[in-house]
C-alpha positions in Angstrom: 92.3 86.3 126.5 95.5 86.4 124.0 97.5 89.7 123.9 100.5 90.3 121.0 101.7 93.3 119.2 104.2 93.5 116.1 106.3 95.8 118.3 105.5 98.7 116.7 105.5 102.4 118.5 103.0 102.6 121.2 102.7 98.8 121.4 104.0 98.7 124.8 102.1 101.4 126.3 98.9 100.0 124.7 99.6 96.4 125.9 99.8 98.1 129.5 96.3 100.1 128.9 94.5 96.8 127.7 95.8 94.8 131.2 94.2 97.4 132.9 91.3 97.7 131.0 91.0 93.9 131.2 91.3 93.6 135.2 88.8 96.6 135.2 86.4 94.1 133.4 86.9 91.1 135.0 88.9 89.3 132.3 90.5 86.4 135.1 93.7 85.8 132.6 95.8 87.2 130.2 98.2 85.2 128.3 100.9 87.7 126.8 103.8 87.4 124.3 106.9 87.9 126.0 108.2 91.5 125.2 104.5 92.0 124.0 105.5 90.3 120.4 103.2 87.6 119.0 102.3 87.3 115.5 98.9 87.4 114.1 99.0 83.9 113.1 100.4 82.5 116.5 97.5 84.3 118.4 95.1 82.4 116.6 97.1 79.2 117.3 97.5 80.2 121.3 93.9 80.7 121.3 92.7 77.0 120.2 95.5 75.7 122.4 94.4 77.1 125.4 90.7 77.6 124.4 90.7 81.1 125.2 87.7 83.6 125.4 89.8 85.8 122.4 92.9 87.7 121.5 93.8 91.3 120.6 96.6 92.1 118.3 98.1 95.5 118.6 99.4 95.9 114.9 98.6 98.0 111.5 99.9 95.2 109.3 102.3 96.4 106.6 101.7 100.3 107.2 104.5 102.6 108.6 105.1 102.4 112.0 107.3 104.8 114.6 105.9 108.0 116.3 104.4 109.3 113.3 103.5 106.0 111.8 100.0 103.8 112.1 98.7 102.1 114.7 96.0 99.4 114.6 94.0 96.9 116.9 92.9 93.7 115.9 90.5 90.9 117.7 90.4 87.3 117.2 87.2 85.4 118.0 90.4 80.8 132.9 93.5 83.8 136.2 96.2 86.2 136.3 98.6 87.3 133.3 101.1 85.1 131.9 104.0 85.8 129.7 104.6 83.2 127.3 107.2 82.6 124.7 106.2 84.2 121.3 107.2 81.4 119.4 107.1 77.9 121.1 103.5 77.0 120.8 103.3 77.8 116.9 106.6 76.2 116.5 105.1 73.2 118.0 102.0 73.6 115.3 104.7 73.8 112.1 106.4 70.5 113.5 102.9 68.7 113.0 102.1 70.4 109.8 105.9 70.1 108.3 108.6 67.5 107.4 111.4 69.5 109.8 114.0 66.4 108.7 113.5 66.9 105.6 113.8 70.4 105.2 116.6 70.5 107.7 118.4 67.9 105.2 117.3 70.7 102.4 118.7 73.9 103.9 122.3 72.2 105.7 122.8 69.1 103.2 126.0 68.4 100.4 123.1 70.0 98.0 122.1 73.1 100.6 119.5 75.5 99.2 120.8 78.8 100.5 118.0 81.2 101.9 117.5 84.9 102.2 114.5 85.7 104.5 113.9 89.6 105.3 111.5 90.0 108.8 111.6 93.8 107.8 111.9 94.4 111.7 108.5 93.1 112.3 107.2 90.7 114.4 108.3 88.1 112.2 112.0 88.4 113.5 111.9 85.8 116.7 110.2 83.6 114.2 112.6 83.2 111.2 115.2 82.9 113.7 114.0 80.2 115.7 112.7 78.1 112.8 114.9 78.4 110.2 118.3 79.1 111.8 118.0 77.5 115.6 115.7 74.4 114.2 116.0 74.1 110.8 120.1 74.5 110.6 119.7 77.5 108.2 123.0 79.3 108.5 122.5 82.9 110.9 123.0 85.0 107.4 120.0 83.7 106.3 117.5 85.7 108.5 118.1 89.5 108.2 116.3 92.4 109.8 115.3 90.1 112.9 114.9 92.6 115.7 111.4 93.9 115.8 112.0 97.9 116.0 109.2 100.3 117.0 109.7 102.1 113.7 110.6 98.9 111.3 114.1 100.3 110.9 112.5 103.5 109.0 111.4 100.9 106.1 107.3 100.6 105.1 107.3 96.6 106.4 105.2 96.3 103.1 106.9 93.0 101.3 106.9 93.8 97.7 109.3 94.4 95.2 109.2 98.8 96.2 109.9 98.1 100.0 111.8 94.7 99.7 114.6 96.1 98.2 117.3 94.9 100.1 116.2 91.0 99.8 115.7 92.0 95.7 119.0 93.1 95.3 120.6 89.9 97.1 118.3 87.3 95.1 119.6 89.1 91.8 122.9 88.2 93.0 122.9 84.6 92.0 123.9 83.6 95.9 120.7 82.4 97.1 118.1 79.9 95.7 115.3 80.5 97.7 113.8 84.4 99.4 111.0 86.1 101.4 109.7 88.8 103.1 107.8 89.0 105.6 104.7 92.2 107.0 104.9 93.6 110.5 102.6 91.5 111.9 103.1 88.2 110.2 100.0 87.3 108.6 102.0 85.5 105.5 103.7 82.9 107.7 101.6 79.8 106.9 101.7 80.4 103.3 105.6 81.7 103.2 107.0 78.3 104.7 106.0 76.5 101.9 109.5 75.8 100.3 108.4 75.6 96.8 109.1 77.3 93.4 106.0 78.3 91.6 106.1 79.8 88.0 103.4 82.4 87.6 102.3 85.1 84.9 102.5 87.7 87.0 105.1 90.7 86.1 108.8 89.7 87.2 111.9 91.5 88.0 115.1 91.5 85.9 117.3 88.6 87.3 114.4 86.8 88.8 113.1 83.4 87.2 109.8 83.1 89.3 107.7 84.9 91.5 105.1 83.7 94.2 103.5 86.0 96.7 101.0 84.6 99.3 97.6 86.2 99.1 95.4 86.9 102.8 92.1 88.4 102.5 92.5 90.4 99.6 96.2 92.0 99.7 99.4 90.6 98.7 101.6 90.2 101.9 104.5 87.9 100.8 106.8 88.0 98.2 109.8 85.4 97.3 112.3 85.6 94.6 113.8 82.6 92.9 117.4 84.3 90.7 117.9 82.8 87.3 
């Protein structure tokens, strides 16, 4: 069974409880993300990769974190406890889906596309740093709020125009050609890595040419902003 969290408050304690309950109920092997961190898509990926029985994800998605925040448990539908790199397996999957060389040339070439990605202090921080900066060569300042925090830095990890204000202001400045924000557990990563500009008829903020949002299970979970 795979176990991961978005790093919110109580996740470490809950992970320890899951380990104890698993041992008490005869679960022979647990695969846990390093430091307890795994995005929801990564948990699904690892379940398929190692043919696990299922996975437990400790998250409340884009709901508030911290001692007074919310906490939730998802279950996605062999010996010992294994700590795995939170990014490795999912990164290898992305390499089979996307042309990394082409994206790297887009982010580092003479006509470089400058990007701004806000992980909102949720689980996506390590993924954004590793994939976009380390693997694809985007400058370090392309990624912000990449350290997972138990209270998400005191902000609601809901990547919309109300809460992703830091990203919105950066995009209005005109320096960046592409911007994206993620919610706490990264359920929008699959659609968010498509570096495309799609015009749509949804209301757009002043100063932005187009707005694209990734839709997952009926909820708008990621926002993309393109400046004029």
